[in-house]
C-alpha positions in Angstrom: -92.2 30.0 42.6 -92.0 28.1 39.3 -91.0 29.9 36.1 -93.8 30.4 33.6 -93.6 28.6 30.3 -91.6 30.8 27.9 -93.6 32.0 25.0 -91.7 33.2 21.9 -92.2 36.7 20.5 -94.6 37.0 17.5 -93.0 36.2 14.2 -92.0 39.2 12.0 -95.2 39.0 9.9 -97.3 39.2 13.0 -95.2 42.2 14.2 -95.8 43.9 10.8 -99.6 43.3 11.2 -99.4 44.8 14.7 -97.6 47.8 13.3 -100.4 48.3 10.8 -103.0 47.9 13.6 -101.1 50.6 15.5 -101.4 53.0 12.6 -105.2 52.2 12.5 -105.3 53.0 16.2 -103.6 56.3 15.7 -106.2 57.1 13.0 -109.0 56.4 15.5 -107.5 58.9 18.1 -107.1 61.5 15.4 -110.7 61.0 14.3 -111.9 61.6 17.9 -109.8 64.8 18.3 -111.2 66.1 15.0 -114.7 65.1 15.7 -114.6 66.8 19.1 -112.4 69.6 17.9 -114.3 72.3 19.8 -113.1 70.7 23.1 -109.5 69.8 22.1 -108.3 72.2 19.4 -107.8 76.0 19.4 -110.9 77.6 17.9 -109.1 79.5 15.1 -107.5 76.3 13.8 -110.3 73.8 14.4 -111.9 74.0 10.9 -108.6 74.2 9.1 -107.5 71.0 10.9 -110.8 69.3 10.1 -110.3 70.1 6.4 -106.7 68.9 6.6 -107.9 65.7 8.2 -110.4 65.1 5.5 -107.5 65.2 3.0 -105.0 63.3 5.0 -107.2 60.5 6.4 -106.6 58.5 3.2 -102.8 58.6 4.0 -103.4 56.6 7.2 -105.3 53.8 5.3 -102.7 53.8 2.5 -99.8 53.6 5.0 -101.4 50.8 6.9 -102.0 48.9 3.7 -98.5 49.4 2.5 -97.1 48.1 5.9 -99.4 45.1 5.6 -97.9 44.4 2.1 -94.5 44.1 3.8 -95.7 41.0 5.7 -96.5 39.3 2.5 -99.8 37.8 1.1 -102.7 37.9 1.6 -103.6 41.6 1.5 -106.3 42.9 -0.7 -105.1 46.3 -1.8 -107.6 49.2 -1.7 -105.2 51.5 -3.3 -102.3 51.2 -5.7 -98.9 50.6 -4.1 -96.6 53.5 -3.3 -93.8 54.3 -5.7 -91.3 52.8 -3.2 -93.0 49.8 -1.5 -92.4 49.2 2.2 -90.4 46.0 2.7 -89.8 43.9 5.7 -86.1 44.8 5.4 -86.9 48.5 5.6 -89.0 47.9 8.7 -86.2 46.0 10.2 -83.7 48.7 9.3 -85.8 51.3 11.0 -86.3 49.0 14.1 -90.1 48.8 13.7 -90.1 45.0 14.1 -88.1 43.0 16.7 -87.5 44.0 20.3 -87.3 47.7 19.6 -90.4 47.6 17.4 -92.2 45.8 20.2 -91.2 48.5 22.6 -92.3 51.3 20.3 -95.7 49.7 19.8 -96.0 49.0 23.5 -95.4 52.6 24.3 -97.8 53.8 21.8 -100.4 51.4 23.1 -100.0 52.6 26.7 -100.2 56.2 25.6 -103.4 55.5 23.6 -104.9 53.7 26.5 -104.2 56.7 28.8 -106.0 58.9 26.3 -109.0 56.6 26.2 -109.0 56.3 30.0 -109.5 60.0 30.4 -111.6 60.6 27.3 -114.1 57.8 28.0 -114.3 58.3 31.7 -117.7 59.3 33.1 -118.7 61.8 34.3 -116.8 63.9 31.9 -115.1 67.0 33.3 -112.8 69.8 32.3 -110.0 68.1 34.3 -110.5 64.8 32.5 -110.6 66.6 29.1 -107.4 68.4 30.0 -105.7 65.1 30.9 -107.0 63.5 27.7 -105.5 66.4 25.8 -102.1 65.9 27.4 -102.4 62.2 26.6 -103.3 63.0 23.0 -100.2 65.1 22.7 -98.1 62.2 23.8 -99.9 59.8 21.5 -99.3 62.1 18.5 -95.7 62.6 19.3 -95.0 58.9 19.8 -97.1 58.1 16.7 -95.2 60.6 14.6 -91.9 59.2 15.7 -93.0 55.7 14.6 -94.7 56.5 11.3 -91.8 58.9 10.5 -89.6 55.9 10.5 -91.7 54.1 7.9 -90.7 54.8 4.3 -93.6 56.9 2.8 -95.0 57.8 6.3 -94.2 61.5 5.9 -97.8 62.6 5.3 -99.1 60.8 8.3 -96.2 62.1 10.4 -97.0 65.7 9.4 -100.7 65.6 10.4 -99.8 64.0 13.7 -97.2 66.7 14.4 -99.6 69.4 13.4 -102.3 68.0 15.7 -99.9 67.6 18.5 -99.0 71.3 18.3 -102.6 72.4 18.0 -103.7 70.4 21.1 -100.7 71.7 23.0 -101.7 75.3 22.1 -105.2 74.7 23.4 -103.8 73.2 26.6 -101.5 76.1 27.2 -104.4 78.5 26.8 -106.7 76.5 29.1 -110.4 75.9 28.4 
């Protein structure tokens, strides 16, 4: 069998863009969990978490924009830059670009796909909802690990960890 033509890895600026896209993908999963909180979150915490999400949603957009700035122009900022801007060097230092960064984004992508596979599967059932909940826990844990490595990613990391715990509580209790 002939070897396929080798294709180089994306350049660092493309990896930075992919990291920003991963943050946006995390935001989409969080939005689903909040929107369908009656099915995925413990009842006593559902409204508190929805209120927390309405405050912290902006943190996702700001973090994605700051990550994009590290790739260099052109980014049209929607918010002022953070006090300590994210740089390509800081992303390299925290292994968010390069081979390790690719592995982290790949893992997050596979976990996100597993969540969607169960969540969007028809007909919906309690078993699929439970599996989607377990997948969401994994997405939030992996996502928190990644954004926690980004300078200024603490607010996003915190909401991901909080949601991870809340979904896990609901899963332990059953439906």
